C-alpha positions as CSV (number, residue, x, y, z in Angstrom):
1,M,-0.1,0.0,0.1
2,T,1.5,3.3,-1.1
3,D,1.7,6.7,1.1
4,R,-0.3,8.4,-1.1
5,A,-3.4,5.7,-0.7
6,T,-3.2,5.9,3.1
7,E,-3.0,9.6,3.2
8,P,-6.9,10.0,3.7
9,A,-6.8,7.4,6.4
10,T,-4.0,9.1,8.2
11,E,-5.6,12.3,8.0
12,A,-8.7,11.1,9.4
13,F,-7.0,9.2,12.3
14,V,-4.8,12.0,13.2
15,A,-7.6,14.4,13.5
16,H,-9.4,12.0,15.9
17,R,-6.7,10.8,17.7
18,N,-7.2,12.9,20.9
19,L,-10.8,11.5,21.1
20,L,-9.7,7.9,20.4
21,F,-7.1,8.0,23.2
22,T,-9.7,9.5,25.6
23,V,-12.1,6.7,24.9
24,A,-9.5,4.0,25.3
25,Y,-8.1,5.5,28.5
26,E,-11.4,6.1,30.3
27,M,-12.3,2.2,29.2
28,L,-8.8,0.8,30.4
29,G,-7.4,3.5,32.9
30,S,-3.9,2.6,31.5
31,A,-2.4,5.1,28.9
32,A,0.3,2.3,28.0
33,D,-2.7,0.1,27.2
34,A,-4.6,2.6,25.6
35,E,-1.5,3.7,23.4
36,D,-1.4,-0.2,22.2
37,V,-5.4,0.1,21.4
38,L,-4.6,3.1,18.9
39,Q,-1.9,1.1,17.4
40,E,-4.3,-1.8,16.8
41,T,-7.0,0.6,15.6
42,W,-4.9,2.2,13.1
43,L,-3.7,-1.3,11.8
44,R,-7.6,-2.0,11.3
45,W,-8.3,1.4,10.0
46,V,-5.9,1.5,7.2
47,K,-7.5,-1.6,5.6
48,V,-11.0,0.1,5.6
49,D,-12.5,1.1,2.3
50,L,-13.0,4.8,3.3
51,G,-15.5,5.2,0.4
52,Q,-18.1,2.7,2.3
53,V,-17.6,4.7,5.6
54,G,-20.5,7.4,5.9
55,D,-19.2,8.8,9.5
56,Q,-15.5,8.3,9.9
57,R,-15.4,9.6,13.6
58,A,-18.0,6.9,14.5
59,Y,-16.4,4.3,12.9
60,L,-13.1,4.8,14.3
61,V,-14.6,4.9,17.9
62,R,-16.3,1.8,17.0
63,I,-13.0,0.0,16.0
64,T,-11.2,1.5,19.4
65,T,-14.1,0.5,21.4
66,R,-13.6,-3.0,20.2
67,Q,-10.2,-3.3,20.7
68,S,-10.5,-1.9,24.1
69,L,-13.2,-4.3,25.2
70,N,-10.5,-7.2,23.8
71,R,-7.8,-5.6,26.1
72,L,-10.2,-5.1,29.1
73,R,-11.1,-8.8,29.2
74,T,-7.2,-9.8,29.3
75,M,-6.3,-7.1,31.5
76,K,-8.9,-8.4,34.4
77,R,-6.6,-11.6,34.6
78,R,-3.4,-9.2,35.0
79,R,-5.4,-7.0,37.5
80,E,-6.0,-10.1,39.7
81,A,-2.3,-10.7,39.9
82,Y,-1.3,-7.4,40.7
83,V,0.2,-6.5,43.9
84,G,-1.5,-4.4,46.3
85,Q,-4.2,-2.0,45.1
86,W,-4.5,-0.9,41.8
87,L,-5.1,2.7,40.8
88,P,-5.3,4.1,37.2
89,E,-2.4,5.5,35.6
90,P,-2.3,9.5,36.4
91,L,-2.0,11.9,33.5
92,L,-0.8,15.3,33.5
93,T,-3.5,17.1,31.5
94,T,-3.5,20.4,29.4
95,P,-5.2,23.3,30.9
96,D,-8.4,23.1,28.5
97,V,-9.3,19.7,30.3
98,A,-9.5,21.2,33.9
99,E,-11.7,23.9,32.3
100,D,-14.0,21.6,30.8
101,I,-15.9,20.4,34.2
102,E,-17.6,17.3,32.0
103,L,-14.2,16.0,30.8
104,A,-12.5,16.5,34.0
105,E,-15.1,14.8,36.0
106,S,-15.2,11.7,33.5
107,V,-11.4,11.2,33.8
108,S,-11.1,12.0,37.6
109,M,-9.3,9.6,39.9
110,A,-12.5,9.2,41.9
111,L,-14.7,8.3,38.7
112,M,-12.1,6.0,37.0
113,I,-12.1,3.8,40.4
114,V,-15.8,3.4,40.2
115,L,-15.7,2.4,36.5
116,E,-13.3,-0.3,37.9
117,T,-16.3,-1.9,39.5
118,L,-18.2,-2.6,36.3
119,S,-18.0,-5.4,33.9
120,P,-16.2,-4.7,30.5
121,T,-19.4,-4.2,28.6
122,E,-21.1,-2.2,31.3
123,R,-18.0,0.1,31.3
124,A,-17.8,0.3,27.4
125,V,-21.5,1.3,27.3
126,F,-21.4,3.5,30.3
127,V,-18.4,5.5,28.8
128,L,-19.6,5.8,25.3
129,R,-23.1,7.0,26.4
130,E,-22.6,8.8,29.3
131,V,-19.1,10.4,28.6
132,F,-19.2,10.8,24.9
133,D,-22.9,10.7,24.1
134,V,-22.8,8.1,21.7
135,G,-26.1,6.8,20.3
136,Y,-27.4,3.5,21.6
137,D,-27.7,2.0,17.8
138,E,-24.0,3.0,17.4
139,I,-23.0,1.4,21.0
140,A,-24.7,-1.7,19.8
141,A,-22.6,-1.9,16.9
142,A,-19.4,-1.3,18.9
143,V,-20.4,-4.1,21.8
144,D,-22.2,-6.5,19.7
145,K,-25.3,-6.1,21.5
146,S,-28.9,-5.2,20.4
147,P,-30.0,-1.6,21.2
148,A,-32.3,-2.7,23.6
149,A,-29.8,-4.7,25.6
150,V,-27.6,-1.9,25.2
151,R,-30.4,0.3,26.9
152,Q,-30.8,-2.0,29.9
153,I,-26.8,-2.1,30.2
154,A,-26.6,1.6,30.0
155,H,-29.5,2.1,33.1
156,R,-27.7,-0.7,35.1
157,A,-24.2,0.8,34.8
158,R,-25.6,4.4,35.4
159,R,-27.7,3.5,38.6
160,H,-24.2,1.5,39.7
161,V,-22.0,4.5,39.2
162,D,-24.5,7.0,40.7
163,A,-24.5,5.2,44.0
164,R,-20.7,5.2,44.2
165,R,-19.7,8.7,42.7
166,P,-19.2,12.0,44.6
167,R,-22.6,13.3,45.3
168,K,-21.9,16.9,45.2
169,A,-20.1,18.6,42.3
170,V,-17.3,20.9,43.8
171,S,-15.9,24.2,42.2
172,P,-12.3,24.0,40.7
173,N,-11.6,26.8,43.1
174,A,-12.8,24.9,46.3
175,A,-10.8,21.8,45.1
176,R,-7.7,23.7,44.6
177,A,-7.9,25.3,48.1
178,A,-8.4,22.1,49.7
179,V,-5.5,20.4,47.9
180,E,-3.2,23.6,48.8
181,S,-4.3,23.3,52.4
182,F,-3.2,19.8,52.5
183,R,0.0,20.5,50.9
184,R,1.1,23.1,53.4
185,A,0.0,20.9,56.0
186,L,1.9,18.0,54.8
187,E,5.3,20.2,54.1
188,T,5.1,21.6,57.4
189,R,4.4,18.1,59.1
190,D,1.2,20.0,60.8
191,P,-1.1,17.0,62.2
192,Q,-4.1,19.6,63.0
193,G,-3.7,21.1,59.5
194,L,-4.3,17.8,57.8
195,L,-7.3,17.0,60.3
196,D,-8.8,20.3,59.6
197,V,-8.7,19.6,55.6
198,L,-9.4,15.8,55.9
199,A,-13.0,14.6,56.1
200,P,-13.3,12.4,59.1
201,D,-14.0,9.3,57.0
202,V,-11.5,10.1,54.4
203,V,-10.1,7.0,52.5
204,L,-6.6,6.8,51.1
205,V,-5.7,4.2,48.4
206,S,-2.1,3.7,47.7
207,D,-0.6,1.8,44.7
208,G,3.2,0.8,44.8
209,G,2.9,-2.2,42.2
210,G,4.7,-4.2,44.6
211,V,7.9,-2.2,43.7
212,K,7.3,0.8,46.0
213,R,6.0,0.7,49.9
214,A,2.3,1.4,49.8
215,A,-0.8,0.3,52.1
216,P,-1.8,-3.2,51.3
217,R,-5.5,-2.0,52.1
218,P,-7.4,1.3,52.1
219,V,-6.8,3.7,55.1
220,V,-10.2,4.6,56.4
221,G,-10.2,7.7,58.9
222,A,-8.4,11.2,59.1
223,E,-6.3,10.3,62.0
224,K,-5.0,7.1,60.4
225,L,-4.1,9.1,57.2
226,V,-2.3,11.6,59.3
227,R,-0.4,8.8,61.0
228,F,0.5,7.2,57.5
229,Y,1.7,10.2,56.0
230,L,3.5,11.9,58.8
231,G,4.7,8.6,60.4
232,G,6.4,7.6,56.8
233,S,7.6,11.3,55.7
234,S,9.4,12.2,58.8
235,K,12.4,10.4,57.9
236,V,13.0,12.3,54.8
237,E,11.9,15.7,56.4
238,A,14.4,17.3,54.4
239,T,14.2,16.3,51.2
240,I,10.3,15.8,50.5
241,T,8.6,18.6,48.5
242,C,5.0,18.6,47.1
243,S,4.1,20.4,43.7
244,P,0.6,21.5,42.9
245,T,-0.2,20.2,39.5
246,V,-3.1,19.1,37.4
247,V,-3.8,15.4,37.1
248,N,-6.9,13.8,35.2
249,G,-8.3,17.2,34.8
250,N,-8.2,18.0,38.8
251,P,-5.9,19.6,41.4
252,A,-3.2,17.0,42.5
253,L,0.2,17.2,44.1
254,V,3.5,15.5,42.8
255,L,5.6,14.3,45.5
256,R,9.5,14.5,45.1
257,L,12.3,13.1,47.1
258,D,15.6,14.6,46.2
259,D,14.2,16.2,43.0
260,E,12.9,12.7,41.8
261,I,9.3,11.9,41.7
262,D,8.2,9.7,44.4
263,G,4.5,9.7,43.8
264,V,1.3,11.4,42.8
265,M,-1.7,12.0,45.0
266,G,-4.9,12.6,43.4
267,M,-7.7,14.1,45.6
268,R,-11.4,13.8,45.8
269,V,-12.9,16.9,47.5
270,E,-16.7,17.3,48.8
271,D,-18.0,20.2,50.9
272,G,-14.5,21.9,51.1
273,R,-13.0,18.9,52.5
274,I,-10.8,15.9,51.0
275,T,-12.8,12.7,51.1
276,G,-10.5,10.6,49.2
277,V,-6.7,10.3,48.4
278,Y,-5.4,8.4,45.7
279,Y,-1.5,7.9,45.9
280,V,0.2,6.3,42.9
281,R,3.9,5.4,43.6
282,N,4.3,2.6,41.1
283,P,7.1,4.0,39.0
284,E,5.6,2.1,35.8
285,K,2.7,4.5,36.1
286,L,4.4,7.7,36.7
287,T,5.5,8.4,33.0
288,R,2.9,10.6,32.1
289,V,3.1,13.2,34.9
290,E,5.6,15.6,33.4
291,T,4.4,15.8,29.7
292,E,0.8,16.8,29.2
293,T,-1.6,14.3,27.8
294,P,-4.4,15.8,25.4
295,L,-7.7,14.8,26.0
296,T,-11.1,15.5,24.4
297,L,-15.0,14.4,24.2
298,R,-15.3,15.7,20.8
């Protein structure tokens, strides 16, 4: 196949690449796996007769969804063998992601963790319908189900997610203020400052991937979380720094030791207090926190 023959396919793929990556990432929670899916999508896309394609965007999303579903089913076995708790791979996102409330909420660590509790098909249907507003007929073609079955799956998935997602939306300013208070208290080793910004029933989930030390189970409660952080960080008091950043469209902190990234903390904020802390220390998941990843719903 000549380069000239693939030019229209290349142009279409490049035009929709950020969208396809976002679809794959929201389905998989892994940028590395999302990139693999895009490669598989491209290999199938260049074999398509574009003259028979009415809506190139929809067709590309369909291919990406099918490849993501295949990957998601194999990843399930990999997740079962994962050492410790599993968290999504954090992404340093562009400013426009943070400004788009709908997009920022859809890729937030809090929602991505909820999506992990869905079956592969439920997750695909939820992401396509609720996040990308894809029609039921198009989703049915992507997941090999009837439109009626897709409607039922969408209703079940929506109910499941709504029961577990944050109940109240928080303004970006309120979220940034809470994360900033947490940062100051952590850097100054101020237990009361941490208790003031943490909700009493805050939950910490940490992911070391068996490579770095992490809590084997969720740490529940503000006092336990304070002991977890201040007890562990006191040994490196002179070298720890916390840098504000935006991860997955939401305020977060990058922790560094001797100028090397030690981990990334995403936050869930409700009513001005932090109700969830997602601490990713697995080095394999920290490759996307220094270079921005563009995401889009369109």
